[in-house]
Each structure stands twice: as C-alpha cells, then as structure tokens.
N, C-alpha and C positions, 0 to 999 in steps of 0.2 A: 264386319268393318267397324272398328272402334274409332275413337278420335285419332286423327292423323297427327303423328309426331311432328312437333315444331310448328303446328298451326294454332294460333291463338283463338280464344273464344270469339273475338270480333270477326276474325277471318272465317271461322266456321259458320257463324251467323250469315255472313255475306254469301258464302257458298250455298247455304240453304235457300236464301232469298233468290239468288240467281237461278238455282235449280228449280225452285218452285215456280218462278215466272215462266220458265221454259216448258216445264212439264204441264202446268195448268193450261198454258196457251195451246199446247199440242194435243193433250188428251181431254181437256175440259175438267171442270171441278169434280163432277160426279165420277168421271172415268179415272181419276187419279187417286192412288192410295198413298198414305203417308210413307210407306215403305218405298214407293217409286221415287219420291223426292229425296229420301235419305240415300238411296242407291245412286241417284244422279249426282248428288253432292259428294258422294264417297264417304259417308259417315253412317253410323249405326242409327237405328230408330231411337235408341236411348239418347244419343247426342242431339237428335232433332228435338225430342221432348224436353231436353234441358233448356232449349231456347224458346220453344213454342208449345203452348198447351193443347192446341187442336189444329186440325186442317183449316178450319175457318180463320183462326188467328193468322196462320201462315199465308193464306190467300190475301187477307187485308194488309199484312206487312209487306208482301211482295208488291201489291198494288201501290202502296205508299213509296216503297224504295225505288221502284222502276218507273214511276210517273215523272216525266221530265218537268221540272218547275220552269217552263219556258218564260212565262210572264215575269217571274221573279228574277230569272237570269238576265233578261233583257233590261229590266230596270236597274239591276245591280251593275251591269256593264256600262250603262250610260244614265246616271241619275238625272241628267238634265233633259232626257227625252220625255216628251209628253205621254201621259197615260193613253190618250187616244191613239197616238202613233204606235204604241206597243200593242194595243188591242187590234189595230189594223194589221200589223205584221203577223200576229198570231192567227187572226181570223183568215188572212189570205192563205196561210199554210195548212189550214184544217184538212182539206181534201188529201193532203200528202203527209199524214201523220205517221207516227211510229207504228208499224204493223204489229210488232210483238206486243207492245203495250196496249194497242187497240184490242187485240185478241184477249188479253188479260182483263181489260175493262169489261168486255162483253161477257166473259165467263163469270166475273164477279156479279154483274147485273143479273144474269140468268140464275146463278146460284142463289142470289138474294131473294128471288121469288119463291124458292123452294125450301130454304133453310133459314130459320129465324136467327141463329147465331151469326150466319154470314150476313143477313140483312142488317142486324144491329151493328156489326163492325163496318160494313160498307156505308151505312148511314153516317157513322162517325167520320169516315174518310171523306165522303163528299160534303158532309156538313162543315168540316174544317176548310175545305176548298171554297165553299160558298161564303163562309164568314170572311175569308181573306179577300175574295173578290168584292164582297159588299163593302169592306173597308177601303179597297182600292177605288171603287166607284165614288164613295163619299169624299175621298181625297180629290178625285177629278172634279166633283161637283164644287168643292170648296175653291178650287182653282178656276172655276168657270169653264171647264172643258166639257162637262156634261150638265144637261138641264137639271136644275135643283128640284124641279117639280116632279121628276120621275123617281119612283121608289127604288132605292139602291139594291134591295134584296131581289126585286123583280128583274133588274138588269143582270145581277149575278146569276139568277136562275136561268135566264135566257142564254147567257154565255155557257153555262154548264150543259144546257140542252144541245147547243151547237157542238160542243166538244164531244159529248156522248154520242150524238148522232153521227159524227164523223167516224167514230169507232165502229158503228153499226153499218153505215152505208159507205163502204169503201170504194175506191176508184175502180176496182175490178167488178164491183156489182153495178155501179152507175157512174161512169166517168163524167167529169165536168171540166170544161175548158178553163184554164187559168185566167184568161182575160175577162171572161164573163163573170167568174166567181169573184175576182178582185173588184170589179165594178160594183157588184152587188154588196159586198162587204163595205165598200166605201159609202154606198148609199145608205145602208143600215146605220152605220156609225154617224153619218151626217144628220140622221134623224134624231140622234141622242144629244146633239149639240144644243146649247141654249139659244133662244131667240132674244131679240131685243125686249119683247114683252115679258119673258120669263126671267130675264136678268134684273128686272125692276122689283 
C-alpha cells in the first residue's frame, strides 16, 4: 500500500491520526504496531514515517487531534458567556465524555508510565492544556469570577484531574446520577467564587 492517488499530504496525515486514535483505543499502545496503524489508514509504513517519526509521536498527535476543545468552543460560540458558566457546563458533562477519546487518554497515561518518549510527549500535551486553563482562570480572576487569592495553576491542575478521572472512571464502571453530579459541580464552583473579604 503506497500513497493513495489523489490524496494530499494533509489528508494522509488526517487518515493516519484517525486510524491511530481508533487502533490505540482498541488494542492499547503496547499492543499496537506501526504497521497496524498504516494498514488501518490504507497507506504504507513509509508514508506513515514521512509524517511521524515514532509510535510515541503518533500517539501524542492523535491525542491532540482528537481531544475536543470543549471549553474553547463554548467560549468562541458565545464570548459574552462567563467563564464560570463555561466551567459549569463542561463539569456537568464530565461523566458523559467521549468514550473513544477517553480510551485514548487512558492509553496515553498508561504508556507514559512505561515509555520515556511517550511520557515526554504526553507531558507536553497536558502541559499546554494546563497553561491554557491557568490563563483562563487568571482571566476569570481579573473579572472577579474566581477568588484572586486562589492559585490559578492549582485550579487548572484540579480541572485536569477531574477530566482525567472522568476518562478512567466511566459510567459503566461507576454510574452517577446527573442531578447529584450537577449539584456537586455547582457547589465546587461556588467555592471558587470571591467573597466580600477576598474582593478587598
């Protein structure tokens, strides 16, 4: 299987990322060979290596490509919406996340404990997410939506822990009712709000 006639380099890359996400989620990182991904994408191993230098790079790229930027999408759709409202919407939906992306996240986290190249690339991926969240929290603090005495990086870390946990503890492992979960998220977010004392 060589490069498919009439398919651009960008389309080939997208095919590879889609195939990688599916194969990694189905077989796991260690159980997947580069040849499996190339075959699933309908290209040669050489075509794969023209885009990605290693299986670890492909895993990180698939994670990046198929992670839905839900927060960013919500803010872009309605720039007037408060950041706390966006956090509430996303937090409320955590138990019902994207199963395919969740499995990919789990595979990346597990592989990172065993493979230093994967760990380095996954650290970069989640580091970028943490930096973006930290910046978002600072914006919310500047607008008096979040208590300015709280550390922005700690709040960002907490948000990542919730998101990663939702990928690990799925509804089929431990179901949680929507009403109870929504009430809990509302209570957690209310604890981040500034008080009269912290506004001064």
